[in-house]
N, C-alpha and C positions, 0 to 999 in steps of 0.2 A: 458461228461455230468458234469455239475457243482456240487460241493459238496453240500449236504444238510446240512445246518447249524442249524438244530433244531431236536428235538425228543420229543415225547409225554412223559410226566412224570406224572404217576398216584401216587398221594400221599398215598392212602391207600395201594397200592401194595408195595410201598417203605417201609412204616412203618411196614407192616406185614412181608415183605421179609427180613428186616434187624433186626427184633426183636432178641435179644440175641447176636448180633454181638458187638464186642468192638468198641470204637471210631476209632481205627486204621483200623479195618476191614471195617467199614462203609465208611471211607474216601477212602481207597484203592478201594473198590467196585465202588464208584461213579466215581473216577478218571479213572478206567479201563473201565467202561461203556462209559464215554465220549470219551476215546481214541478209543474204538471199533466203536462208531457211526461216529467218524471223519474218520475212515478208512473202512467204509462200512461193519463192522461186524467181521473183522479178522485182527490181527496184528502179524507180525513175532516177537516172544518173544526171546530176547537175553539179555545179560548183559547191553548193552547200553540202551535198553528200560526200563529194570528193574531199573537202576540208575535214568533215567529220570522220571519215574513214582514215585519213592521214593522221589525225590526232589519236584515234584508237590504236593505230599501228606504231605510234611514237615516231612518226616521220614528218619531214617537211612536205608540203603539198607537191612540190616539184619531184621529190624522190618517190612519193606515192604514185604520181602519174607516170613516171618512168617505169616503175614496177608493174603498174596496170597495163601499160602498152606491151610489155614483154608477155604478160599473162594472156593478153588478147592474141598476140602473134602466135603463141604456142597452143592456142585453142582451149585454154583452161577456163576462160570466161568469154562471153560474147557481149558486145555492145552494139545493139541495133536500135535505131530510131529513138535514141535517148534512154533505152532500157538496158540495164545490166542483167544478164542471165547466165546460167551454166547448164549445160546438157546433163552433167552428172547430178546436179542438185535437183533438176526437174524429174529425172528418172527416179531418184531416191524418194522424192515426195510422192510420186505415183505409187511406188512400192510400199511406202509407209501407209498410204490410204488403203491399199489392198489388205495389208496386215491388220489395220484397224477394223476393216469390214469383217475379216475372218474372226477376229476377236469378239466382235459384237454377235456374230452368228453362233459362236461357241458358247458365249454366255447365255444366249436365248435358249439353246438346246439344253444346257445344264439346268436352267430355271424350269424348263418344261419337265425334265426328268425328276427334279426335286419335287415339283408340284404333284406329279404322278405318284411318287413314293409317299408323299404326305396324304394324298387321297386314299391310297391303299391302306395306310396306317389307320385312317379314320374309319374305314370299312371293316376292320378286324374287331370282332367282339372282345370284350375284356375277359369273358369267361374262358379259361384255358381249355376246357374240354370242347367247347364250341369252336374255339379259334384254331385248334390243331386237329386235322383229320389224319388218321393213320392210313397209310397205303397198305392194303391187304397183301399185295404181292411182295413188296420189298420191306415193309415195316418202316418206311421213311415218313416223316411228317411233311404234309403238303399244306401250303398256305391256301386260305380260302380266297378265291378270286371272283366271288359272286358280285354282280353289279358292274363289272368292268367290261369294256368293249374289247374286241379282238386285238386291236392295235395296242391297247393298254396292257392286256395280258402278255403279249409278246415282249413289250418293253419291260414289264415287270420281271418276266422270266430271264430276259437277257441281263437285266441288272442283278437279279438274284444269283445268277451263276457266274457273274464276272469274277475273274480271279480263280475260279475253280479249275479242276483238270478237265480234259476234253470228254472223258467217259461220263463224268457227272453231268456235263452240259448236254451231251447226247441223250442221256437218260431223261433229263428234265424236259427237253424238247420233244422226245418221243412220247413221254407221258402227257405232255400238253396236247400233242396231236391226237393221241388216243381219246383223251377226254373230249376234245373238240368233235371228233367223229362219233362220240357216243358209245364207244366200246367198253367203257368202264362204268 
C-alpha cells in the first residue's frame, strides 16, 4: 500500500496540547509527529534517528534529547523497547483508515449507481413515441423500465426523483407500486 502523505491537523488541539512547552519541545514534538506519520505510527529509535531528528529541528543532539525527555515525561510520546510512538498519532491513523474505507465504499456505490443509469439509458429506444409513455391518469411522461429487475427499478426511481419535492416522490413511488401490483 502506498504511504499516506497527509494527516489531519487540529489547530485547537495543537495549541492546547503544546501550551507550556518550550520552543525546542514544540519543534521536537512536531518533527517527531511527522516522522511517526511517515512511518505509520512507530519508529525504531536509535542514535542515528536521534541525530537526524535533531538536525531536522535545527538543534544540537543534546538539546533534542532534553526536549524528547520532557515530551516523554508529559506523555506526548512514548518510548518503549526502542520504539517511539504516540497514542494520538496511532488513533489518528486508525481514524484515517476508517475514513479511507468509507470513501472507497462511497465510490463503489456511486459507480454502481452510474452503471445502472447507463444501462437504463441503453434500454431506452431512440424513437420518441416509443420512449415516452403518457400516464392516462395524470398526463405525466413515464420512463420505460422494461428489462430491469425490481431493485434496479427502485434505484432508478429513487435517482429520478432525487431533488424533487415530497409529493412528487410519493406519486412516483405510488405509481411504481401500482404498476408492480398490476393495477395499471
